[in-house]
N, C-alpha and C positions, 0 to 999 in steps of 0.2 A: 327423449331420455337425457336425464342429467349425466355428465361425463365427470367421474371423479379424477381431479388431477392433483390430489394430493393425499397424505395420510393423517392429517391433523384431525379429522373425524373420528379416530380411534380413541383420542382421549377428550376431544370436544363433546362428543356423543354424551358420554356419562356426565360431563360437568351440566349441559342441558337437562339430561334426565335427574340429576341430583337437585338442581334448581326447581324443577316440577315437582318431584317427591317432596322436597322440604315445604314448598308453598301449599302443596295439598295436605300435608299433614299438619302444619299450623292450623290451616283454615279448619280442618276436621276437629282440632282442638276446641276452637272458638265455637263452632256450630253445636259441639256437644256439650258445652258449659251452659246450664241454665239460666246463668246470671246474665248471659247476653239477649236471651229470648229471640234469636237470630232469625228462626222460621217464622217466629209469631210475628214479628214485625216486618216481615219481607215486602208485604204490600200495603203497609199503613202509610197514611199521608206523608209522614215524615220518616226518611231512612235510617234515623238514629236509632239503636237499640240500647242495651245495656252497657255497663261501663265498669271497669274495675280499676281504680286510681292506685296507681303504682308509686309515683313520686309527684313532686310539683310541677317537674317537666314531662313525664312519661305517663301515659295511661293506656290501657287496652280498652278502646271504644269500637264496639262493633258498629258499623255502618255499611249498608247496602249501597254499592256504587253502580249506577246505571250507565256509566260512562266509561271512558279509557283510563288509563293510567292517571292517578291522583285527581280524578274527577273530572277530567276534561271531557267535553262534548257528552254532557249527559243526554240520555236517550232510553226509551223504552219502546214497547211494542214492535214495529217493523223496525225502527231504528236499532234495536237490539240485535236483529240477525244481520242489518246492514254493517254493524261494528264486527259482529263475527265474522263474516265474509271477508272483510277487509283484513282483519287480523290473521284469518286463515291464508290470505294470499300473500300477507306479508311473510307468515312463517314459511311458506313454501318458497318465496323468493330468497328469504335470508339462508333458508337451507341450501338451495342450490348454490348461493355465493359462498356458503361455508366450505361445500365440497369443491370449490375452485379457488379457495383463498391462497394467497401467495405467502401471506405472513402467519406466524402463530398468533401475533396479537390479534389480528382480524378474526382468525378462527375462534379465538376464546371470547372476543366480544359478542360475536354472533351465537356462541354457544349459550350465553347468559339471556340474550334477548329472545332467543327462540324459547328457551326453558320457561322464562316469566310469560310469554306472550301465550303459550299452550296452558299454562296454568289458568291465567285470566280467562281465557277461551272455555275451559272446562265449566268454570263457574258460571259464565253467560250461557251457555248451553243447559246447563242444569237449572239454574235458578232464574235467569233472566236478568242478573246483576252480580257483581263482584263482591266477594267478602273481603272487607278492608278492616283492618282493627289496630294497627301501630299508630299512636296518637302522641306526637311530640308538640301539640299545640300550647303547653302550658308554658309560661315565662322561664325562659334559659336563663341560668345564672340569676335567678331572682329579680331580674329586671322588667319592672312594670311601669305602664305610662297611664295616667287617667285618660279613659277615652269617652267620657260623658259628652264632650263637645269637641268643635274643631275638627281639623284633619284626621286626628287619631279617631274619633268617632266614626268617621266614613270609613276609614281602613278597618275597624274594628267589626263594623257591620257588614262591610263588603266582602272580606276575607275570612275574619274569625268568627267567633261564635256571639258577637254582640253583646257582652256582658259588661261593657263599661270599662274592662281593664285591658290594656293591650300589652302584652307581653312580647319577647323577641323569639316566640316559639315558631315551628313549622306548622303553617295553616292547614296542612292536609293529612288525612287519615289514609293509610296505605297498607300493603301486604309485602311478603316476601317476593312475589311475582314482580311487583313494582320495583322493588330493589334491584332484583336481578337485571330487568330492563333498563334501569337507570344506570347501574355499574357497566352493564353492556354498552349503553350509549356513550359513556364516558370514555371508556377504554378505545371504543371504535373512532370517536372524534380525535382522540390522542393519537392514535394509531395512523390515522389518515393525515393528520397535520405532521408527524414525524416522516412518514413516508414522502412526502412533498419536500420535506427538508433534505432529504438524503439522497 
């Protein structure tokens, strides 16, 4: 049995729940929009579905992610359930850590990670893949490079969409859960570094 040694869970629990609800709400909006054809392209050879162009730097691009946050460790079939099980164990371990956390920043960080991880776990259990839709891959600040040859071409094909134009955008499509996990991880790293200095 997990022993609770702090009262941070009183406010950290709602933060995790809010992260989870916001994640699932935004994903429901994407899944419910016919432009994205999300369910129609779930098992297609390419995981990219529909797109709504918002600006030069940001689009809503429905992508099924068969891996972890930001598309790492792509897997389906049995790999889907292995990722689910690993995430489940991480959520349990981080929840136990949250209940014993000695610092508020640690509890805050863990709340974000737990909420985000559960959000992506729900998708993996329901669909076998995670709903990703925030796309900042367009060129930031209008800066573009010709990527038809040389090292820019390799980077464009390996990381971006291979269209011959390399911008300074973020190459991954992500969701609110990924944002929560990332924010939590950054806070956790900062908290641990500050704890070592103090």
